[in-house]
Every structure is written in structure tokens, then in C-alpha cells.
VOGU-161851 format. One record per residue (C-alpha): residue number from 1; residue in three letters; z, y negated, x negated. Coordinates in steps of 0.2 Angstrom, whole numbers, plus 5000, padded with zeros to 4 digits. Layout:
// VOGU-161851
   pos   code     up   north   east
   NUM    ALA      Z       Y      X
...
//
This chain:
// VOGU-161851
   pos   code     up   north   east
     1    MET   5000    5000   5000
     2    LEU   5004    4988   4986
     3    TYR   4987    4992   4977
     4    GLN   4978    4988   4993
     5    ASP   4987    4972   4995
     6    PHE   4983    4968   4977
     7    LEU   4964    4971   4980
     8    VAL   4965    4960   4996
     9    ARG   4973    4946   4986
    10    CYS   4961    4947   4972
    11    ARG   4947    4945   4985
    12    SER   4956    4930   4993
    13    HIS   4957    4922   4976
    14    GLY   4939    4924   4974
    15    LEU   4940    4935   4959
    16    ARG   4923    4943   4955
    17    GLY   4919    4958   4944
    18    GLU   4925    4975   4943
    19    ALA   4941    4978   4952
    20    VAL   4956    4986   4943
    21    ASN   4956    5005   4948
    22    LEU   4972    5013   4954
    23    ALA   4977    5020   4937
    24    GLY   4975    5003   4929
    25    PHE   4985    4995   4942
    26    ARG   4999    5007   4940
    27    ARG   4999    5004   4922
    28    ARG   5000    4986   4923
    29    LEU   5013    4986   4937
    30    THR   5024    4997   4926
    31    ALA   5022    4985   4912
    32    CYS   5026    4970   4924
    33    ARG   5042    4979   4931
    34    ALA   5047    4982   4913
    35    GLY   5046    4964   4910
    36    ALA   5031    4964   4899
    37    ASP   5020    4948   4901
    38    ILE   5003    4955   4900
    39    ALA   4995    4939   4896
    40    ALA   5008    4934   4882
    41    GLU   5010    4952   4875
    42    THR   4993    4952   4866
    43    SER   4998    4954   4848
    44    PRO   4992    4969   4839
    45    ASP   5010    4975   4838
    46    TRP   5011    4975   4857
    47    ASP   4994    4983   4858
    48    LYS   5002    4998   4848
    49    ALA   5017    4999   4860
    50    ALA   5005    4999   4875
    51    ALA   4995    5013   4867
    52    ILE   5010    5023   4864
    53    ALA   5016    5020   4882
    54    ALA   4998    5025   4889
    55    GLY   5001    5042   4881
    56    LEU   5017    5045   4891
    57    SER   5019    5051   4909
    58    ASP   5019    5038   4922
    59    ASP   5038    5040   4925
    60    ILE   5044    5035   4908
    61    GLN   5030    5022   4903
    62    GLY   5041    5008   4911
    63    VAL   5056    5014   4901
    64    PHE   5047    5014   4885
    65    LEU   5039    4997   4888
    66    LEU   5057    4990   4893
    67    LEU   5064    4996   4876
    68    ALA   5049    4990   4866
    69    ARG   5050    4973   4874
    70    ALA   5069    4972   4870
    71    ALA   5066    4979   4852
    72    ASN   5051    4967   4849
    73    ALA   5061    4952   4854
    74    GLY   5077    4958   4845
    75    ALA   5086    4958   4862
    76    ALA   5101    4968   4866
    77    CYS   5098    4986   4871
    78    PRO   5096    4988   4890
    79    ALA   5111    4995   4899
    80    ASP   5110    5012   4908
    81    ALA   5109    5003   4925
    82    THR   5093    4994   4919
    83    VAL   5085    5009   4912
    84    ALA   5089    5019   4928
    85    ARG   5081    5005   4939
    86    ILE   5065    5004   4929
    87    TYR   5064    5023   4930
    88    GLY   5066    5022   4949
    89    SER   5084    5028   4951
    90    ARG   5101    5021   4952
    91    SER   5109    5034   4942
    92    ALA   5116    5030   4925
    93    SER   5117    5049   4921
    94    ARG   5098    5050   4925
    95    ALA   5095    5035   4913
    96    ARG   5104    5044   4899
    97    SER   5094    5060   4903
    98    VAL   5078    5050   4901
    99    LEU   5083    5042   4885
   100    ALA   5089    5059   4878
   101    TYR   5072    5066   4883
   102    MET   5063    5052   4874
   103    GLU   5074    5055   4859
   104    GLN   5070    5073   4859
   105    ARG   5051    5069   4859
   106    GLY   5054    5057   4844
   107    LEU   5049    5041   4854
   108    ILE   5066    5033   4851
   109    VAL   5082    5035   4840
   110    ALA   5098    5030   4849
   111    SER   5113    5026   4839
   112    ARG   5131    5020   4843
   113    VAL   5140    5006   4834
   114    ALA   5157    4999   4834
   115    GLY   5164    4996   4852
   116    GLY   5153    5009   4860
   117    TYR   5137    4998   4859
   118    ARG   5120    5006   4858
   119    ILE   5105    5002   4847
   120    ILE   5088    5010   4851
   121    ALA   5075    5011   4837
   122    LEU   5057    5014   4841
   123    PRO   5051    5023   4825
   124    GLY   5032    5023   4830
   125    LEU   5033    5004   4830
   126    GLY   5047    5000   4817
   127    TRP   5057    4990   4830
   128    GLU   5075    4991   4834
   129    THR   5085    4983   4848
   130    ALA   5101    4973   4845
   131    PRO   5117    4981   4850
   132    GLY   5120    4982   4869
   133    ASP   5133    4989   4881
   134    PRO   5126    5005   4889
   135    ALA   5139    5003   4903
   136    GLY   5134    4984   4906
   137    PRO   5127    4977   4922
   138    GLU   5109    4979   4927
   139    GLN   5098    4965   4921
   140    LEU   5080    4967   4926
   141    PRO   5067    4956   4919
   142    PRO   5061    4943   4930
   143    THR   5047    4948   4941
   144    GLU   5050    4938   4957
   145    GLY   5036    4927   4960
   146    ALA   5025    4935   4947
   147    ASP   5006    4933   4951
   148    LEU   4999    4951   4949
   149    THR   4982    4944   4951
   150    ALA   4983    4938   4934
   151    VAL   4982    4956   4928
   152    ALA   4965    4958   4935
//
């Protein structure tokens, strides 16, 4: 339904050319939900992160991009609540399970520092988040008011 609404809005804005297919739309929507600004994230480094994410299953692409965005910016490691929300859940244990799965696949390396804070490194990119509280509150990237027609 969201994809159909996107297509209607593209036409109403007078966008011409080939429309984004459903797979491309899902990929871009996942990136937007993870807080990635597709227009601004055009560096070769971010292209590499996007390429790694493209090889992942749809359900963990958003989590990887969330972690990549935080690590690239040197921001705090996202809390379990944030990871869970991007994954499509509200369960902190589900978030920890997804992170463990990603670590088993070699996509991330999670470590603990003093105070129970977590740091996540992305070895394929050479990036690392700042320490963050895994039990902290959910802090989703701003997506409200985002113009998805800009991804077309």
C-alpha cells in the first residue's frame, strides 16, 4: 500500500522516467527508516556500506544501515530498543538476537566497555560506534515529514 501511494505521489509531482520498482523502493525505505539520508550519503564509503547491506536479507538491512550510520558519524551505539524498532519488533531480546546473528556472520563485532556500554565495529568498513547504553531509550532517526519522492 505504501509503494502504491509512493507511485501516485511521484506522478502527482510530475516525475517522469522509469519508476522505482518494488525491490528498489523497499531498499530505499529501509535506508530511510534507518535514518540514512540517501541524497547526503553519497560518499564512496557510504556506497560500500550500502553494497554490503544489499547483500543481506531484507529484515536485517535496516539494522546494518542503522549501525553503519552511527559508526560513520562516530555516534553512540544504538540502544536495543532502537535496533528492535528498526528490525520491526519491540523486543529487546530480539534485537540482541539479531545483533548476535550479525556478529556470527562477521558483519559486526560487539564489545562492552566500562559501565556496561556497548561499542559496535563494522570490520568490512573499518568504522566503529561510540559507546552507547544498550538498555537506553529508543531513539529513532527522524523520518517524519521525509519526502520519499526524493528517492525516485
